C-alpha positions in Angstrom: 141.4 152.4 146.9 140.8 150.7 143.6 143.3 147.9 144.4 141.7 147.5 147.8 138.3 147.1 146.3 139.7 144.7 143.7 141.2 142.5 146.4 137.8 142.2 148.1 135.9 141.5 144.9 138.4 138.8 143.9 138.1 137.3 147.4 134.4 137.0 147.0 134.7 135.5 143.5 137.3 133.0 144.7 135.0 131.8 147.5 132.3 131.2 144.8 134.6 129.5 142.4 136.1 127.3 145.2 132.6 125.8 145.7 131.6 125.3 142.1 134.5 126.1 139.7 137.5 124.3 138.4 141.0 124.3 139.8 142.3 126.2 136.8 139.8 129.0 137.4 140.7 129.1 141.1 144.5 129.3 140.3 143.9 132.0 137.8 141.9 134.1 140.3 144.5 133.5 143.0 147.2 134.8 140.7 145.1 137.9 140.1 144.5 138.3 143.8 148.2 138.1 144.5 149.0 140.9 141.9 146.3 143.2 143.3 147.4 142.5 146.8 151.0 143.3 146.0 150.0 146.6 144.3 147.8 147.5 147.2 150.6 147.0 149.7 153.0 149.1 147.6 150.5 151.9 147.4 149.8 151.8 151.1 153.6 151.9 151.8 153.9 154.9 149.5 151.0 156.7 151.3 152.6 156.0 154.7 156.0 157.4 153.5 154.2 160.5 152.2 152.4 161.1 155.5 155.7 160.7 157.4 157.4 163.2 155.1 154.6 165.6 155.5 154.7 165.2 159.3 158.4 165.8 159.3 158.1 168.9 157.1 155.4 170.3 159.4 157.6 169.7 162.5 160.5 171.7 161.1 160.9 175.2 162.4 160.0 178.0 159.9 162.8 179.1 157.6 164.6 182.3 158.6 164.4 183.6 155.0 160.7 184.6 155.5 
């Protein structure tokens, strides 16, 4: 959630800098955006894997040891 919010905040800042800032500022922010976006995608992928594992475990028949 933190990375997702950071991506949106940087997006807003990039739009402002694009209109009134320098190229260097814009490139710096785009680099930050790329890093946050990458971490967000990794976290999302891990969450999806966790949900799939939970769903698989829930679908397994109960153990006969109980």
